[in-house]
RONU-132774 format. One record per residue (C-alpha): residue number from 1; residue in three letters; chain; x, y, z. Coordinates in steps of 0.001 Angstrom, whole numbers. Layout:
// residues N
[NUM, ala, A, [X, Y, Z]],
...
END
This chain:
// residues 558
[1, unk, A, [17705, -34826, 11447]],
[2, unk, A, [14959, -37509, 11599]],
[3, unk, A, [17369, -39996, 13203]],
[4, unk, A, [18381, -37375, 15741]],
[5, unk, A, [14761, -36625, 16687]],
[6, unk, A, [13931, -40337, 16894]],
[7, unk, A, [16936, -40913, 19152]],
[8, unk, A, [15982, -37998, 21386]],
[9, unk, A, [12398, -39259, 21675]],
[10, unk, A, [13676, -42739, 22645]],
[11, unk, A, [16008, -41255, 25267]],
[12, unk, A, [13165, -39082, 26553]],
[13, unk, A, [10773, -42033, 26747]],
[14, unk, A, [13358, -44152, 28573]],
[15, unk, A, [13960, -41330, 31028]],
[16, unk, A, [10227, -41014, 31726]],
[17, unk, A, [9861, -44777, 32074]],
[18, unk, A, [12753, -44959, 34551]],
[19, unk, A, [11229, -42092, 36493]],
[20, unk, A, [7881, -43831, 36682]],
[21, unk, A, [9520, -47155, 37654]],
[22, unk, A, [11472, -45498, 40435]],
[23, unk, A, [8333, -43619, 41490]],
[24, unk, A, [6487, -46909, 41758]],
[25, unk, A, [9348, -48412, 43752]],
[26, unk, A, [9308, -45552, 46251]],
[27, unk, A, [5535, -45537, 46531]],
[28, unk, A, [5385, -49142, 47712]],
[29, unk, A, [6239, -48006, 51229]],
[30, unk, A, [3329, -45528, 51153]],
[31, unk, A, [-223, -45747, 49819]],
[32, unk, A, [563, -48580, 47403]],
[33, unk, A, [1435, -50843, 50317]],
[34, unk, A, [-2147, -50665, 51550]],
[35, unk, A, [-4017, -50442, 48224]],
[36, unk, A, [-1949, -52830, 46130]],
[37, unk, A, [-1966, -50277, 43242]],
[38, unk, A, [1050, -48642, 41654]],
[39, unk, A, [1522, -44896, 42215]],
[40, unk, A, [2642, -43086, 39089]],
[41, unk, A, [3332, -39742, 40788]],
[42, unk, A, [2008, -37306, 43389]],
[43, unk, A, [29, -34252, 42318]],
[44, unk, A, [-1330, -31093, 43901]],
[45, unk, A, [-5173, -31140, 44002]],
[46, unk, A, [-5308, -27340, 43652]],
[47, unk, A, [-2443, -26798, 41197]],
[48, unk, A, [-2345, -29886, 38960]],
[49, unk, A, [862, -28869, 37245]],
[50, unk, A, [2731, -29378, 40519]],
[51, unk, A, [3855, -32998, 40442]],
[52, unk, A, [6486, -35010, 42254]],
[53, unk, A, [7766, -38592, 42353]],
[54, unk, A, [7418, -38704, 46166]],
[55, unk, A, [4913, -37446, 48785]],
[56, unk, A, [5205, -33855, 49872]],
[57, unk, A, [3570, -30423, 49904]],
[58, unk, A, [2379, -28274, 46992]],
[59, unk, A, [4970, -25543, 46452]],
[60, unk, A, [2170, -23063, 45666]],
[61, unk, A, [-607, -23641, 48216]],
[62, unk, A, [1065, -25964, 50763]],
[63, unk, A, [-1557, -28716, 50463]],
[64, unk, A, [-518, -32370, 50599]],
[65, unk, A, [240, -33938, 47238]],
[66, unk, A, [-2143, -36793, 46426]],
[67, unk, A, [-1155, -40009, 44656]],
[68, unk, A, [-2163, -40640, 41071]],
[69, unk, A, [-2471, -44374, 40514]],
[70, unk, A, [-1767, -46341, 37392]],
[71, unk, A, [-4890, -46428, 35213]],
[72, unk, A, [-6452, -43360, 36872]],
[73, unk, A, [-7105, -40144, 34957]],
[74, unk, A, [-4698, -37344, 35754]],
[75, unk, A, [-6043, -34156, 37291]],
[76, unk, A, [-4613, -32263, 34343]],
[77, unk, A, [-4611, -34066, 31000]],
[78, unk, A, [-2555, -31317, 29349]],
[79, unk, A, [630, -31764, 31380]],
[80, unk, A, [3830, -33584, 30444]],
[81, unk, A, [6060, -34336, 33429]],
[82, unk, A, [9789, -34972, 33086]],
[83, unk, A, [12430, -35730, 35632]],
[84, unk, A, [15428, -33469, 35904]],
[85, unk, A, [17598, -35973, 34044]],
[86, unk, A, [15128, -36184, 31152]],
[87, unk, A, [14974, -32374, 30955]],
[88, unk, A, [18760, -32250, 30709]],
[89, unk, A, [18936, -35021, 28123]],
[90, unk, A, [16226, -33411, 25991]],
[91, unk, A, [18107, -30082, 26032]],
[92, unk, A, [14990, -28116, 26947]],
[93, unk, A, [15309, -24334, 27264]],
[94, unk, A, [12692, -21800, 28342]],
[95, unk, A, [12249, -18035, 28040]],
[96, unk, A, [9804, -15644, 29633]],
[97, unk, A, [7050, -14365, 27332]],
[98, unk, A, [7070, -10584, 27342]],
[99, unk, A, [5373, -7522, 25970]],
[100, unk, A, [7338, -5744, 23317]],
[101, unk, A, [7382, -4149, 19905]],
[102, unk, A, [7408, -6657, 17078]],
[103, unk, A, [9711, -6071, 14104]],
[104, unk, A, [9684, -7845, 10782]],
[105, unk, A, [11863, -7220, 7763]],
[106, unk, A, [10104, -7596, 4439]],
[107, unk, A, [11651, -7635, 982]],
[108, unk, A, [10323, -6460, -2350]],
[109, unk, A, [11501, -6202, -5932]],
[110, unk, A, [11340, -2592, -7110]],
[111, unk, A, [12345, -478, -10092]],
[112, unk, A, [13988, 2931, -10375]],
[113, unk, A, [11727, 4888, -12686]],
[114, unk, A, [11788, 8532, -13680]],
[115, unk, A, [9562, 11104, -12010]],
[116, unk, A, [6891, 11752, -14622]],
[117, unk, A, [5912, 15017, -12909]],
[118, unk, A, [9305, 16306, -14113]],
[119, unk, A, [8670, 15491, -17782]],
[120, unk, A, [8337, 18217, -20376]],
[121, unk, A, [7449, 18016, -24053]],
[122, unk, A, [9376, 20269, -26434]],
[123, unk, A, [6950, 21188, -29217]],
[124, unk, A, [7262, 23100, -32446]],
[125, unk, A, [6280, 26659, -31565]],
[126, unk, A, [5753, 27481, -35229]],
[127, unk, A, [5179, 25553, -38411]],
[128, unk, A, [8192, 24828, -40592]],
[129, unk, A, [10978, 22421, -41530]],
[130, unk, A, [13521, 20854, -39165]],
[131, unk, A, [16982, 21470, -40582]],
[132, unk, A, [19025, 20175, -37593]],
[133, unk, A, [18617, 18228, -34340]],
[134, unk, A, [21173, 18261, -31550]],
[135, unk, A, [22140, 14801, -30149]],
[136, unk, A, [19059, 13292, -31684]],
[137, unk, A, [18935, 10064, -29685]],
[138, unk, A, [17089, 8887, -26604]],
[139, unk, A, [19125, 9079, -23424]],
[140, unk, A, [21050, 12221, -24423]],
[141, unk, A, [21582, 14755, -21624]],
[142, unk, A, [20687, 18429, -22187]],
[143, unk, A, [21281, 21590, -20215]],
[144, unk, A, [18855, 24463, -19983]],
[145, unk, A, [19459, 26890, -22877]],
[146, unk, A, [21282, 24340, -25042]],
[147, unk, A, [20157, 24345, -28726]],
[148, unk, A, [17811, 21460, -29509]],
[149, unk, A, [16470, 22265, -32986]],
[150, unk, A, [17177, 24585, -35913]],
[151, unk, A, [13860, 25330, -37558]],
[152, unk, A, [13118, 26972, -40874]],
[153, unk, A, [9822, 28727, -40217]],
[154, unk, A, [8470, 31520, -42441]],
[155, unk, A, [6143, 32690, -39672]],
[156, unk, A, [8991, 32843, -37147]],
[157, unk, A, [11305, 34645, -39580]],
[158, unk, A, [8576, 37196, -40381]],
[159, unk, A, [8094, 37888, -36656]],
[160, unk, A, [11865, 38331, -36175]],
[161, unk, A, [12121, 40759, -39116]],
[162, unk, A, [9156, 42717, -37779]],
[163, unk, A, [10793, 43003, -34378]],
[164, unk, A, [14152, 44033, -35827]],
[165, unk, A, [12474, 46673, -37988]],
[166, unk, A, [10670, 48148, -34992]],
[167, unk, A, [13884, 47972, -32991]],
[168, unk, A, [15726, 50056, -35609]],
[169, unk, A, [12875, 52561, -35776]],
[170, unk, A, [12805, 52790, -31978]],
[171, unk, A, [16517, 53404, -31854]],
[172, unk, A, [16135, 56257, -34351]],
[173, unk, A, [13129, 57955, -32759]],
[174, unk, A, [14221, 57767, -29133]],
[175, unk, A, [12690, 56139, -26119]],
[176, unk, A, [9108, 57232, -26864]],
[177, unk, A, [9026, 56141, -30522]],
[178, unk, A, [7634, 52691, -31144]],
[179, unk, A, [8177, 51257, -27651]],
[180, unk, A, [4682, 49841, -27487]],
[181, unk, A, [4981, 48166, -30887]],
[182, unk, A, [8356, 46723, -29926]],
[183, unk, A, [6918, 45256, -26744]],
[184, unk, A, [4152, 43617, -28760]],
[185, unk, A, [6640, 42171, -31246]],
[186, unk, A, [8841, 40938, -28404]],
[187, unk, A, [5858, 39196, -26795]],
[188, unk, A, [5024, 37589, -30119]],
[189, unk, A, [8554, 36139, -30321]],
[190, unk, A, [8242, 34782, -26782]],
[191, unk, A, [5024, 33070, -27811]],
[192, unk, A, [6845, 31583, -30791]],
[193, unk, A, [9394, 29943, -28494]],
[194, unk, A, [12383, 32307, -28323]],
[195, unk, A, [13939, 32989, -24935]],
[196, unk, A, [14397, 36515, -23548]],
[197, unk, A, [18166, 36166, -24035]],
[198, unk, A, [17726, 35168, -27692]],
[199, unk, A, [15430, 38119, -28346]],
[200, unk, A, [17869, 40548, -26723]],
[201, unk, A, [20699, 39232, -28909]],
[202, unk, A, [18766, 39334, -32226]],
[203, unk, A, [19916, 42845, -33263]],
[204, unk, A, [23556, 41733, -33094]],
[205, unk, A, [23303, 38082, -34175]],
[206, unk, A, [20570, 37876, -36796]],
[207, unk, A, [21239, 38853, -40399]],
[208, unk, A, [18911, 38961, -43407]],
[209, unk, A, [20555, 35761, -44724]],
[210, unk, A, [19649, 33717, -41623]],
[211, unk, A, [16952, 31175, -42491]],
[212, unk, A, [17023, 28989, -39394]],
[213, unk, A, [16030, 29792, -35829]],
[214, unk, A, [17267, 27790, -32853]],
[215, unk, A, [14855, 26410, -30238]],
[216, unk, A, [16537, 25938, -26852]],
[217, unk, A, [16105, 23323, -24104]],
[218, unk, A, [13669, 24718, -21518]],
[219, unk, A, [15346, 22841, -18633]],
[220, unk, A, [18063, 20361, -17725]],
[221, unk, A, [16998, 16873, -18630]],
[222, unk, A, [17370, 13630, -20524]],
[223, unk, A, [15700, 12750, -23803]],
[224, unk, A, [13026, 10166, -23005]],
[225, unk, A, [11458, 10134, -26470]],
[226, unk, A, [12536, 11545, -29825]],
[227, unk, A, [9559, 12317, -32061]],
[228, unk, A, [11131, 14288, -34928]],
[229, unk, A, [13871, 13914, -37548]],
[230, unk, A, [15897, 16303, -39724]],
[231, unk, A, [14045, 17283, -42866]],
[232, unk, A, [10648, 16699, -41275]],
[233, unk, A, [7939, 19331, -41730]],
[234, unk, A, [6025, 20094, -38555]],
[235, unk, A, [3008, 22149, -37641]],
[236, unk, A, [2731, 24460, -34673]],
[237, unk, A, [2253, 22305, -31570]],
[238, unk, A, [3740, 19099, -32983]],
[239, unk, A, [5886, 17342, -30292]],
[240, unk, A, [9612, 17110, -31044]],
[241, unk, A, [11120, 15684, -27842]],
[242, unk, A, [9976, 14458, -24457]],
[243, unk, A, [12507, 15406, -21800]],
[244, unk, A, [12640, 13874, -18328]],
[245, unk, A, [14588, 14995, -15302]],
[246, unk, A, [16679, 11993, -14208]],
[247, unk, A, [18253, 14019, -11419]],
[248, unk, A, [15593, 12528, -9126]],
[249, unk, A, [14144, 9055, -9654]],
[250, unk, A, [11215, 7200, -8134]],
[251, unk, A, [11890, 3880, -6492]],
[252, unk, A, [8572, 2082, -6930]],
[253, unk, A, [7544, -1250, -5441]],
[254, unk, A, [4350, -3145, -4606]],
[255, unk, A, [3526, -3592, -910]],
[256, unk, A, [1172, -6305, 233]],
[257, unk, A, [-2214, -5356, 1611]],
[258, unk, A, [-1547, -7038, 4963]],
[259, unk, A, [1627, -4920, 5468]],
[260, unk, A, [179, -1541, 4509]],
[261, unk, A, [-1035, -581, 8037]],
[262, unk, A, [2603, -735, 9198]],
[263, unk, A, [4031, 1309, 6308]],
[264, unk, A, [4062, 5088, 6726]],
[265, unk, A, [5116, 8107, 4669]],
[266, unk, A, [8523, 9205, 5939]],
[267, unk, A, [9585, 5683, 6853]],
[268, unk, A, [13133, 4782, 5818]],
[269, unk, A, [13664, 2163, 3116]],
[270, unk, A, [16957, 413, 2383]],
[271, unk, A, [17645, -847, -1116]],
[272, unk, A, [20354, -2283, -3295]],
[273, unk, A, [20688, -1803, -7049]],
[274, unk, A, [21928, -4425, -9468]],
[275, unk, A, [24434, -2035, -11046]],
[276, unk, A, [26025, -1195, -7671]],
[277, unk, A, [26884, -4555, -6050]],
[278, unk, A, [27758, -4369, -2375]],
[279, unk, A, [26348, -864, -1908]],
[280, unk, A, [23291, -131, 229]],
[281, unk, A, [21219, 3035, -147]],
[282, unk, A, [18587, 4548, 2142]],
[283, unk, A, [15773, 7010, 1435]],
[284, unk, A, [12314, 7840, 2779]],
[285, unk, A, [8858, 6880, 1522]],
[286, unk, A, [7042, 9882, 28]],
[287, unk, A, [3808, 8328, -1243]],
[288, unk, A, [1602, 5271, -681]],
[289, unk, A, [-1072, 4668, -3288]],
[290, unk, A, [-4491, 4431, -1568]],
[291, unk, A, [-5744, 2088, -4320]],
[292, unk, A, [-5333, -1684, -3967]],
[293, unk, A, [-4748, -3750, -7091]],
[294, unk, A, [-7671, -6222, -7058]],
[295, unk, A, [-5607, -9034, -8622]],
[296, unk, A, [-2347, -8893, -6658]],
[297, unk, A, [-3815, -7243, -3505]],
[298, unk, A, [-903, -4815, -3446]],
[299, unk, A, [-491, -1037, -3484]],
[300, unk, A, [2258, 1064, -5054]],
[301, unk, A, [4799, 2664, -2720]],
[302, unk, A, [7117, 5409, -3913]],
[303, unk, A, [10511, 6578, -2630]],
[304, unk, A, [12359, 9658, -3976]],
[305, unk, A, [15959, 8823, -4867]],
[306, unk, A, [18489, 11577, -5733]],
[307, unk, A, [20409, 10664, -8884]],
[308, unk, A, [23348, 13048, -9342]],
[309, unk, A, [25737, 13157, -12263]],
[310, unk, A, [29033, 11494, -11410]],
[311, unk, A, [32354, 11724, -13209]],
[312, unk, A, [33505, 8373, -14470]],
[313, unk, A, [36182, 7278, -16899]],
[314, unk, A, [34442, 9104, -19730]],
[315, unk, A, [31616, 11609, -19797]],
[316, unk, A, [29602, 12277, -16626]],
[317, unk, A, [26834, 9754, -15984]],
[318, unk, A, [23924, 9493, -13614]],
[319, unk, A, [24532, 7328, -10559]],
[320, unk, A, [21528, 5098, -11322]],
[321, unk, A, [20342, 3995, -14723]],
[322, unk, A, [16713, 4515, -15633]],
[323, unk, A, [14531, 1451, -14856]],
[324, unk, A, [17258, -319, -12881]],
[325, unk, A, [16056, -3248, -10763]],
[326, unk, A, [16295, -2821, -7004]],
[327, unk, A, [15873, -5117, -4016]],
[328, unk, A, [14031, -3273, -1276]],
[329, unk, A, [14171, -4004, 2441]],
[330, unk, A, [11661, -2447, 4809]],
[331, unk, A, [11358, -3012, 8558]],
[332, unk, A, [7770, -3169, 9762]],
[333, unk, A, [7051, -2240, 13356]],
[334, unk, A, [3960, -3461, 15216]],
[335, unk, A, [2561, -2040, 18484]],
[336, unk, A, [3572, -3547, 21817]],
[337, unk, A, [1994, -6936, 22357]],
[338, unk, A, [2631, -10308, 23991]],
[339, unk, A, [5384, -12065, 22071]],
[340, unk, A, [7107, -15432, 22160]],
[341, unk, A, [10163, -16605, 20210]],
[342, unk, A, [9290, -18203, 16893]],
[343, unk, A, [11088, -21397, 17938]],
[344, unk, A, [8512, -21801, 20725]],
[345, unk, A, [5571, -22237, 18343]],
[346, unk, A, [4718, -25627, 16870]],
[347, unk, A, [2230, -25477, 14030]],
[348, unk, A, [1418, -28982, 12765]],
[349, unk, A, [-1530, -28905, 10395]],
[350, unk, A, [-2056, -25178, 10948]],
[351, unk, A, [-2885, -25715, 14665]],
[352, unk, A, [-335, -23627, 16599]],
[353, unk, A, [604, -24612, 20136]],
[354, unk, A, [3307, -23896, 22708]],
[355, unk, A, [4557, -25553, 25901]],
[356, unk, A, [4452, -23619, 29170]],
[357, unk, A, [6699, -24581, 32084]],
[358, unk, A, [4307, -24509, 35052]],
[359, unk, A, [6909, -25859, 37499]],
[360, unk, A, [10342, -27496, 37135]],
[361, unk, A, [9800, -30571, 34967]],
[362, unk, A, [6072, -29822, 34452]],
[363, unk, A, [5123, -28673, 30965]],
[364, unk, A, [1627, -27758, 29793]],
[365, unk, A, [721, -27917, 26109]],
[366, unk, A, [-1481, -24979, 25179]],
[367, unk, A, [-3280, -23824, 22032]],
[368, unk, A, [-2424, -20284, 20927]],
[369, unk, A, [-3915, -17816, 18482]],
[370, unk, A, [-1167, -16058, 16561]],
[371, unk, A, [-1111, -12545, 15133]],
[372, unk, A, [1733, -10862, 13266]],
[373, unk, A, [4975, -12680, 12609]],
[374, unk, A, [8232, -10916, 13380]],
[375, unk, A, [11775, -11786, 12431]],
[376, unk, A, [12369, -13604, 15706]],
[377, unk, A, [9032, -13407, 17521]],
[378, unk, A, [5368, -14288, 17101]],
[379, unk, A, [2576, -12065, 18334]],
[380, unk, A, [293, -14135, 20575]],
[381, unk, A, [-3288, -12859, 20645]],
[382, unk, A, [-4591, -15598, 22908]],
[383, unk, A, [-3135, -18481, 24900]],
[384, unk, A, [-41, -16992, 26576]],
[385, unk, A, [286, -14161, 29096]],
[386, unk, A, [3312, -11961, 29659]],
[387, unk, A, [5554, -13459, 32322]],
[388, unk, A, [4812, -17117, 31571]],
[389, unk, A, [7783, -19380, 30885]],
[390, unk, A, [7657, -20774, 27338]],
[391, unk, A, [9728, -23667, 26000]],
[392, unk, A, [11881, -22345, 23156]],
[393, unk, A, [14136, -25349, 22604]],
[394, unk, A, [13073, -28988, 22598]],
[395, unk, A, [9336, -28314, 22236]],
[396, unk, A, [9094, -30834, 19410]],
[397, unk, A, [10256, -33589, 21775]],
[398, unk, A, [7673, -32578, 24370]],
[399, unk, A, [5014, -32590, 21660]],
[400, unk, A, [5995, -36084, 20574]],
[401, unk, A, [5818, -37346, 24159]],
[402, unk, A, [2468, -35659, 24826]],
[403, unk, A, [1006, -37215, 21677]],
[404, unk, A, [2309, -40652, 22687]],
[405, unk, A, [574, -40151, 26042]],
[406, unk, A, [-2650, -39036, 24346]],
[407, unk, A, [-2539, -35557, 25883]],
[408, unk, A, [-4354, -32609, 24301]],
[409, unk, A, [-3297, -28957, 24544]],
[410, unk, A, [-5348, -26730, 26819]],
[411, unk, A, [-6760, -23278, 26241]],
[412, unk, A, [-9698, -21577, 24538]],
[413, unk, A, [-7620, -20750, 21455]],
[414, unk, A, [-8002, -24322, 20188]],
[415, unk, A, [-8483, -24210, 16402]],
[416, unk, A, [-11398, -25952, 14814]],
[417, unk, A, [-10767, -29527, 13757]],
[418, unk, A, [-11899, -31270, 10642]],
[419, unk, A, [-11719, -34906, 11741]],
[420, unk, A, [-15160, -35553, 10338]],
[421, unk, A, [-14124, -34442, 6865]],
[422, unk, A, [-12711, -36772, 4231]],
[423, unk, A, [-8943, -36546, 3586]],
[424, unk, A, [-7541, -34405, 821]],
[425, unk, A, [-6447, -36141, -2408]],
[426, unk, A, [-2981, -37632, -1995]],
[427, unk, A, [-1815, -35769, -5106]],
[428, unk, A, [-2461, -32458, -3367]],
[429, unk, A, [-687, -33604, -203]],
[430, unk, A, [2405, -34716, -2114]],
[431, unk, A, [2319, -31634, -4346]],
[432, unk, A, [2254, -29424, -1248]],
[433, unk, A, [5351, -31244, 23]],
[434, unk, A, [7024, -30533, -3340]],
[435, unk, A, [6107, -26857, -3008]],
[436, unk, A, [7452, -26818, 570]],
[437, unk, A, [10805, -28191, -641]],
[438, unk, A, [11153, -25253, -3061]],
[439, unk, A, [10134, -22790, -341]],
[440, unk, A, [12922, -24277, 1820]],
[441, unk, A, [15456, -23992, -1057]],
[442, unk, A, [16063, -27745, -651]],
[443, unk, A, [16886, -29248, -4052]],
[444, unk, A, [17416, -32781, -2697]],
[445, unk, A, [14029, -32727, -946]],
[446, unk, A, [12474, -31470, -4184]],
[447, unk, A, [13892, -34452, -6077]],
[448, unk, A, [12651, -36889, -3430]],
[449, unk, A, [9131, -35406, -3326]],
[450, unk, A, [8965, -35369, -7122]],
[451, unk, A, [9805, -39080, -7216]],
[452, unk, A, [6985, -39749, -4738]],
[453, unk, A, [4546, -37800, -6913]],
[454, unk, A, [5609, -39613, -10072]],
[455, unk, A, [4923, -42962, -8367]],
[456, unk, A, [1295, -42087, -7552]],
[457, unk, A, [-1612, -43331, -9693]],
[458, unk, A, [-3543, -40559, -11471]],
[459, unk, A, [-5920, -38614, -9208]],
[460, unk, A, [-9570, -39619, -9273]],
[461, unk, A, [-12122, -38865, -10449]],
[462, unk, A, [-10463, -38218, -13805]],
[463, unk, A, [-11371, -34820, -15248]],
[464, unk, A, [-9924, -32184, -17518]],
[465, unk, A, [-8396, -30467, -14478]],
[466, unk, A, [-6766, -33605, -13042]],
[467, unk, A, [-5536, -34633, -16490]],
[468, unk, A, [-3786, -31255, -16808]],
[469, unk, A, [-2166, -31752, -13396]],
[470, unk, A, [-728, -35107, -14485]],
[471, unk, A, [358, -33758, -17876]],
[472, unk, A, [2303, -30845, -16355]],
[473, unk, A, [4079, -32868, -13648]],
[474, unk, A, [7793, -31924, -13886]],
[475, unk, A, [9857, -34582, -15642]],
[476, unk, A, [13546, -35340, -15480]],
[477, unk, A, [16330, -34200, -13184]],
[478, unk, A, [17260, -30549, -12726]],
[479, unk, A, [20624, -28953, -12079]],
[480, unk, A, [19523, -26162, -9762]],
[481, unk, A, [16572, -24517, -8027]],
[482, unk, A, [15977, -22061, -10874]],
[483, unk, A, [15445, -24942, -13292]],
[484, unk, A, [13229, -26695, -10744]],
[485, unk, A, [11050, -23613, -10348]],
[486, unk, A, [10780, -23192, -14112]],
[487, unk, A, [9401, -26751, -14426]],
[488, unk, A, [7208, -26365, -11352]],
[489, unk, A, [5398, -23275, -12704]],
[490, unk, A, [2992, -24952, -15204]],
[491, unk, A, [2348, -27759, -12707]],
[492, unk, A, [1540, -25193, -10002]],
[493, unk, A, [-869, -23348, -12318]],
[494, unk, A, [-2659, -26641, -13043]],
[495, unk, A, [-2867, -27325, -9296]],
[496, unk, A, [-4388, -23885, -8712]],
[497, unk, A, [-7141, -24612, -11231]],
[498, unk, A, [-7857, -27987, -9652]],
[499, unk, A, [-7617, -26587, -6116]],
[500, unk, A, [-10022, -23736, -6869]],
[501, unk, A, [-12578, -26223, -8224]],
[502, unk, A, [-12125, -28524, -5212]],
[503, unk, A, [-12539, -25646, -2814]],
[504, unk, A, [-15972, -24930, -4299]],
[505, unk, A, [-17219, -28498, -4344]],
[506, unk, A, [-15301, -30711, -1913]],
[507, unk, A, [-15695, -30336, 1898]],
[508, unk, A, [-12187, -31709, 2415]],
[509, unk, A, [-10683, -28755, 536]],
[510, unk, A, [-12472, -25824, 2182]],
[511, unk, A, [-9305, -24924, 4122]],
[512, unk, A, [-7040, -25154, 1080]],
[513, unk, A, [-5093, -21940, 430]],
[514, unk, A, [-4376, -20321, -2937]],
[515, unk, A, [-1650, -17678, -3090]],
[516, unk, A, [-225, -15339, -5736]],
[517, unk, A, [3219, -13726, -5937]],
[518, unk, A, [3125, -10360, -7795]],
[519, unk, A, [6889, -10468, -8420]],
[520, unk, A, [6776, -13349, -10888]],
[521, unk, A, [9039, -11715, -13473]],
[522, unk, A, [12028, -12004, -11148]],
[523, unk, A, [11801, -15788, -10720]],
[524, unk, A, [13581, -16612, -13973]],
[525, unk, A, [13849, -14995, -17429]],
[526, unk, A, [10524, -15194, -19237]],
[527, unk, A, [8446, -15856, -16111]],
[528, unk, A, [4966, -14290, -15975]],
[529, unk, A, [4195, -11158, -13977]],
[530, unk, A, [2302, -13198, -11374]],
[531, unk, A, [2955, -16732, -10149]],
[532, unk, A, [350, -18723, -8215]],
[533, unk, A, [543, -21790, -5997]],
[534, unk, A, [-1486, -24040, -3674]],
[535, unk, A, [-864, -24602, 46]],
[536, unk, A, [-2693, -26920, 2405]],
[537, unk, A, [-2212, -24613, 5398]],
[538, unk, A, [-808, -21238, 6419]],
[539, unk, A, [1503, -19422, 6975]],
[540, unk, A, [2355, -18416, 3431]],
[541, unk, A, [5687, -19841, 2186]],
[542, unk, A, [6678, -18662, -1292]],
[543, unk, A, [8152, -21499, -3429]],
[544, unk, A, [9426, -19097, -6100]],
[545, unk, A, [11852, -17086, -3979]],
[546, unk, A, [12423, -19280, -926]],
[547, unk, A, [14456, -17654, 1836]],
[548, unk, A, [15017, -14496, -255]],
[549, unk, A, [11338, -13499, 48]],
[550, unk, A, [9565, -16329, 1858]],
[551, unk, A, [6485, -14260, 2690]],
[552, unk, A, [6160, -12575, -711]],
[553, unk, A, [2568, -12952, -1870]],
[554, unk, A, [-1054, -12645, -858]],
[555, unk, A, [-3951, -15032, -540]],
[556, unk, A, [-6453, -15385, -3373]],
[557, unk, A, [-9931, -15016, -1926]],
[558, unk, A, [-12365, -17923, -2514]],
END
């Protein structure tokens, strides 16, 4: 790639040189013949971006083009002029900047958890001894009315015998006998945990030799916790089971603070689940937590996911397992704004710029202030207007030529410079290149940058922080990116400590960025919940996930 760019720059420079030589040759019959000076090109005095290699009229205002002589300052020091051949050789392409809705797909790691509003605790409704538990293991499925426990309870048996005695008396005395007492006894049994159906069946099912009473499941559900065992004595109110309803799960994930304004309740979310490879599911957001986590700068987002029972090879099972991992994809939509293709923006050193085609072969470098980033477009807050023609292919060659010519971009969106500040420590510069290789999923670049770091002398001044950086530098070759990221983690943490200290004390490091990824556990087995790193400039580029979730993370405030 570097050889290709170098070759293109050489071809471009030769094309410009030939154009200037031919321009000088043609100009000898004109003004140069009388002044003895070489004409570089002819330029419009009112519209400096209109240039030509021969005399003529401005295509905008009709004024005569004036000669620009060798050694004279151009009327517009932001313009790069190419002949038609050079434009063709460089492969330049332009598009019109427009106003449109910006879209950006973001990815998160989520988990399918149970809906805790659908939990219910089954408690002992009377004191006694547990003689039997049905399917006494966590994960067992129950149906409403299914027996859960057989309980030997003297208090419950006494209430049943009282009710049965009143029932027999009522049957003998007619409808007006002991109806009121029966109703009171029936209510007492309800309070002790028997269902209306159980109470109605007592006269025909209960005998004086029965010592156990069944407690039934109050609802369909799955055992989340088992808190009792056969033979255990319990008091009234002691919990026996916790039952959850896995028929509906919550898909929960952490959304970054910067994305929250574009996330709405009712918005559709697509997700995949590890246990269902190749399948894609879609459901709507039902809740966005208004509280921001102060450490990760994220908020919880919740999606309701139906989880029906499905018939498999054996017994019916829920479609999704509890606490399954999920990869979430969400499309953010931003209001209509001026946009340019992402390929149009050059951002060396965090100073974004674009090239505007002012006329055929005339390209103006211009500073821009960027807003939201879309999948294919950048939002431009300042520096480009809708309708302007922006270079989307070959801009890097134009930038190289403009820098060789000493040209500066135009526009009021010029970022502040720090040329009067001392340079950052070389260790940080090389370490940032190592981080960038991981963010690009480039294992070979990682190996090359690591070799450059290992060849550096220790950073100065020597301190506990710099000593830790040197001590945690990854050693040895790695087989894959996962292994590289595992070794990079302690080194990155040491860099964060050093970078935070530099940012407080060193003027050269005031623009240094510290970021945190809240999805650390998914990097590799045993990784921490959060993973931090240092960057010398924005935009954020996550070294832990690379292309999978390049923008996963948030900035750590100074």
